[in-house]
C-alpha positions in Angstrom: 51.7 92.0 9.2 54.4 91.2 11.7 54.7 93.5 14.6 57.9 94.5 13.3 56.0 96.0 9.7 53.0 97.1 11.9 54.9 99.4 13.6 57.2 100.6 10.8 54.0 101.5 8.8 52.6 103.3 12.2 55.7 105.4 11.9 56.4 104.7 16.0 60.2 104.8 16.9 61.8 101.7 18.2 63.9 101.2 21.4 67.4 99.5 21.2 65.2 96.6 23.0 62.6 96.3 20.3 63.6 93.0 18.8 63.7 91.5 22.3 60.8 92.1 23.2 59.1 90.6 20.0 61.3 87.4 20.6 59.9 87.4 23.9 56.3 87.4 22.5 55.2 90.8 24.2 52.2 92.2 23.0 53.2 96.0 21.5 51.2 99.1 22.1 51.9 102.8 20.9 53.1 104.8 24.0 54.6 108.4 23.5 55.7 107.8 20.1 57.3 104.4 20.5 56.2 101.1 19.9 56.6 99.6 23.5 55.7 96.3 25.4 52.1 96.4 27.2 52.9 92.9 28.6 54.0 89.6 27.8 52.4 86.1 27.7 51.9 85.5 31.7 49.8 89.1 31.6 49.8 92.0 33.7 48.6 90.6 36.6 51.3 88.3 37.2 54.2 90.8 35.7 52.9 92.9 38.4 52.9 90.3 41.4 56.4 89.2 40.0 57.8 92.3 40.8 56.6 92.9 44.0 58.2 89.6 45.1 61.3 88.9 42.8 62.6 91.2 39.9 61.1 92.7 37.2 63.1 94.0 34.1 61.5 97.1 32.6 62.9 98.6 28.9 62.3 102.6 29.9 64.7 103.6 26.7 62.2 105.7 25.6 62.8 108.2 28.4 64.9 111.2 27.5 68.4 111.5 28.6 70.8 114.5 28.4 74.1 115.8 30.1 73.8 119.3 31.0 77.2 120.7 31.6 79.2 124.0 32.0 79.9 126.7 34.6 77.6 126.7 37.6 75.1 124.5 35.4 73.4 123.7 38.8 72.8 127.4 39.6 71.4 127.6 36.5 68.8 124.8 36.4 67.5 126.0 39.2 66.2 128.9 37.3 63.7 126.5 36.0 63.1 124.2 38.5 62.1 124.2 42.4 64.2 121.6 43.3 67.5 122.1 45.8 69.9 120.9 43.0 72.9 123.6 43.9 73.4 121.7 47.2 73.4 118.1 45.3 76.5 116.2 45.9 78.3 114.5 43.5 76.7 110.9 43.1 73.2 112.0 44.8 69.9 112.4 42.9 66.9 114.3 43.2 63.5 114.7 41.7 61.9 117.7 40.5 60.0 119.4 38.1 60.2 122.0 35.0 57.6 124.9 35.8 55.9 127.4 33.5 55.4 131.1 34.7 52.6 130.2 36.6 54.2 127.5 38.3 52.4 124.8 36.7 54.0 121.6 35.9 55.6 121.3 32.4 57.3 117.8 33.1 58.9 116.3 36.4 62.4 114.7 35.8 65.1 113.2 37.9 68.5 115.4 38.4 71.9 113.5 39.2 75.1 115.4 40.0 77.7 113.6 38.1 81.6 114.6 39.0 83.0 117.8 37.4 84.9 117.7 34.2 87.6 119.9 33.4 86.3 122.4 35.8 82.7 122.3 34.2 79.7 121.0 36.5 77.7 118.3 35.0 74.4 117.3 35.4 72.4 113.9 34.1 68.8 114.5 33.4 66.0 111.8 32.7 62.8 113.1 31.6 59.2 111.8 30.1 59.4 110.6 26.4 56.5 112.6 25.8 57.6 115.8 26.7 61.7 115.1 26.0 61.8 117.4 22.9 59.9 120.4 24.2 62.1 120.0 27.3 65.2 119.8 25.8 64.3 122.9 23.6 63.3 124.9 26.8 66.6 124.3 28.8 68.6 124.8 25.7 66.8 128.3 25.0 66.6 129.3 28.8 70.2 128.6 29.5 72.5 129.1 26.2 75.4 129.7 28.3 75.5 125.9 28.7 75.8 122.9 26.8 72.8 120.1 26.5 73.6 117.0 25.3 70.9 114.4 24.5 72.1 111.0 24.9 70.0 109.5 21.9 72.6 106.3 21.5 72.2 105.6 25.0 69.1 102.9 26.5 67.7 102.9 29.7 66.8 99.5 31.8 65.1 99.3 35.2 65.2 96.6 37.4 62.9 96.3 40.0 61.8 94.2 42.8 63.3 92.8 46.3 65.6 90.6 44.8 66.9 93.3 42.4 70.0 94.2 44.4 70.9 90.6 44.9 70.3 89.7 40.9 72.4 92.8 39.7 75.2 92.5 42.2 76.2 89.0 40.4 76.6 91.2 37.2 78.1 94.3 38.8 79.6 93.6 42.2 79.4 96.7 44.6 75.5 97.7 43.5 74.1 96.3 46.5 75.9 99.0 48.9 74.3 101.9 47.0 71.4 103.5 49.1 68.1 104.9 47.3 68.7 107.8 45.1 72.4 107.3 44.8 74.1 106.9 41.1 77.5 105.7 40.3 79.5 104.5 37.2 80.6 101.1 36.9 82.6 99.3 34.2 81.9 95.9 33.3 83.7 94.0 30.6 84.7 97.2 29.3 81.2 98.6 29.1 80.5 101.9 30.9 77.5 101.6 33.1 76.0 104.7 35.0 73.6 103.1 37.6 71.7 104.4 40.0 69.2 103.0 42.8 66.3 104.2 41.9 62.8 103.4 39.8 59.2 104.4 39.8 57.6 101.2 41.3 57.7 101.9 44.9 60.3 98.7 45.2 63.9 98.7 45.8 65.8 98.8 42.5 68.2 99.9 40.0 68.2 102.3 36.8 70.7 101.2 34.3 71.9 103.7 31.3 74.3 102.1 28.9 75.4 102.2 25.4 72.4 101.1 23.1 74.6 98.9 21.2 74.9 96.9 24.7 71.8 96.9 25.9 70.0 93.7 24.7 72.8 91.8 25.8 73.0 93.2 29.3 69.0 92.5 29.5 69.5 89.1 28.2 72.0 88.5 30.8 69.6 89.6 33.6 66.9 87.6 32.3 69.2 84.6 32.4 68.5 84.8 36.1 65.4 82.6 37.1 64.3 85.5 39.5 64.0 88.2 36.7 61.0 88.5 34.4 60.3 91.0 31.6 57.8 93.4 32.5 55.6 95.6 30.1 53.9 99.1 30.2 50.4 97.5 31.7 52.2 96.2 35.2 54.6 99.2 35.4 51.3 101.7 35.5 49.5 99.6 38.2 52.9 99.2 40.3 53.5 103.1 40.1 49.9 103.7 41.0 49.7 101.6 43.9 53.1 103.1 45.1 50.6 106.4 44.7 53.1 108.0 42.1 52.2 110.8 39.6 52.4 109.6 35.9 52.9 112.7 33.7 50.1 113.8 31.5 47.7 111.9 33.5 48.2 112.8 37.4 50.4 116.1 36.6 50.5 118.2 34.0 50.5 122.2 32.6 47.4 122.5 34.7 48.9 121.4 38.2 51.2 122.9 40.2 53.8 120.8 42.9 51.6 121.9 45.8 48.1 120.9 45.1 49.9 117.7 43.4 51.1 116.5 46.6 55.0 117.3 45.6 55.8 120.1 47.9 58.2 117.7 49.6 60.7 118.2 46.5 60.9 121.8 47.4 63.4 122.5 50.2 63.4 124.9 53.0 66.1 126.9 51.3 64.1 127.0 47.6 60.5 128.0 49.5 62.6 131.2 51.1 64.8 132.2 48.3 62.5 131.2 45.2 64.3 132.4 41.8 62.0 129.7 40.2 59.0 129.9 37.8 55.7 130.6 39.5 57.5 131.2 42.9 54.5 133.7 43.9 52.1 131.6 43.3 53.5 128.4 44.8 54.7 130.3 47.8 50.9 131.3 48.3 49.8 128.0 48.2 52.2 127.0 50.6 51.4 129.5 53.2 47.9 129.1 52.8 47.0 125.8 51.1 45.9 124.9 47.8 42.4 125.3 46.3 42.5 121.3 45.3 44.6 118.8 46.1 45.5 115.2 44.5 44.3 112.4 46.9 44.1 108.8 46.5 41.0 106.8 46.9 39.8 103.2 47.7 36.6 101.8 45.5 34.1 99.4 47.2 33.5 96.2 44.8 35.4 95.0 42.1 34.9 97.7 39.4 37.8 100.3 38.6 37.1 103.6 37.8 39.4 105.0 35.3 41.2 108.4 34.2 38.5 111.2 33.6 35.8 109.8 36.0 34.5 112.6 37.8 34.0 112.5 41.7 31.2 113.8 43.8 29.9 114.0 47.3 27.3 111.1 48.2 24.7 114.0 48.1 25.7 114.8 44.5 28.1 117.8 44.7 30.5 117.7 41.8 34.2 117.8 43.6 37.1 116.6 41.3 37.9 114.3 38.5 40.2 111.1 38.7 43.6 111.4 37.1 44.7 107.4 37.5 42.4 104.4 38.1 42.6 100.9 38.1 43.0 97.4 39.9 45.4 96.9 42.2 46.5 93.3 41.9 48.6 93.6 45.6 45.5 94.7 47.4 43.2 92.9 45.0 40.9 95.8 44.9 40.4 99.0 42.9 42.2 102.2 43.6 42.7 105.5 42.1 43.9 108.9 42.5 42.8 112.4 41.4 42.0 116.0 42.3 39.2 117.1 44.8 38.5 120.4 46.3 40.5 121.0 49.2 37.7 121.1 51.6 36.9 117.4 50.8 40.4 116.4 50.8 40.3 114.5 54.3 41.3 110.7 54.7 38.3 108.3 54.9 35.9 111.4 53.5 33.0 109.1 51.6 32.9 110.2 47.6 31.4 108.5 44.4 32.8 108.0 41.3 31.1 107.8 38.4 31.6 105.2 36.1 29.2 105.1 32.6 26.7 107.4 34.4 26.7 105.2 37.8 28.0 106.2 41.2 30.7 104.0 42.4 31.0 104.1 46.5 34.8 104.9 47.4 36.5 106.9 50.2 39.3 109.2 50.1 42.7 107.0 51.1 46.1 107.9 52.0 48.8 107.0 49.7 51.0 105.2 49.1 48.6 102.3 48.8 51.4 99.9 49.1 54.4 101.0 51.5 57.6 102.1 49.8 60.4 99.7 50.1 63.7 101.9 48.8 66.8 100.6 50.4 68.1 103.6 52.4 71.4 102.0 53.4 72.4 99.3 56.4 
């Protein structure tokens, strides 16, 4: 059975780049309901290291994209998220979270304010693939006075790495002057591109939203540059773990709030003082007094990585938490991880044990990110 036949038989959805992945001999895997490339022939470690020194091209078209528009759209969205959306200037972006009534994280998302259109505010939303249906249903139900348009005919590419700007400017001049967390619309050969300087690898880079029908051609244009290689989900995960970035469904979910997840930085002073978002009372208490547990990083001794779900205990055997992500860090040449521990044990350098197959692995609580972020914040 071919990869095409196998995916069709499994009922998995395809991104617009699916045929390109197959032609590039990707090893495909099921992810969030899609048949996605796990890695290409060079393998996860080579793809990871290539992205750190040159540029990697990722297909992130499985993510949900939508436009939220209407009068006071930004103010309205703030009733669902703790991020400062109302003061966001056109062309600027912000990371935030959809919260439930207890302040727990239903999903994390990126919000970009677009130019107003006919007096209507417009916000571009990018949400996680597995949560997109629930997210859009929640927003549409909570904000019925606004129009929510899912961009199902759009693809999303991510070009990440220190050479990303040099590569992309050859196709789209002007992108090199953009700074981190800004977004602009560009035209190329009659093609409308919404380009943001952002990403989820810790590297400088861009995300490009474009019509699905043009995605393969644009990806091939990028891959024609010898500095660019296609990168699969395996390296995407190891890159974001080195960067200390949460993966929804693993490091954050409906059991965690932004404070214990180490995302307090995403709640501005105005929102902390004014509130007006779900779970404000409990989040305010956690901000004032500290959470009962905290997300921290771990450096593990030896070469064996501990994986998600591993129990965390003190050297004398006291259970203090659970690992939410773990693996080998190609850039560091050693295993790393992140997870939640009781707040009293969250001190950097504290010795812990990670339980793998019933045996303890020695580790220490470590500061994150494990790799310094290389975001471009302007000349």
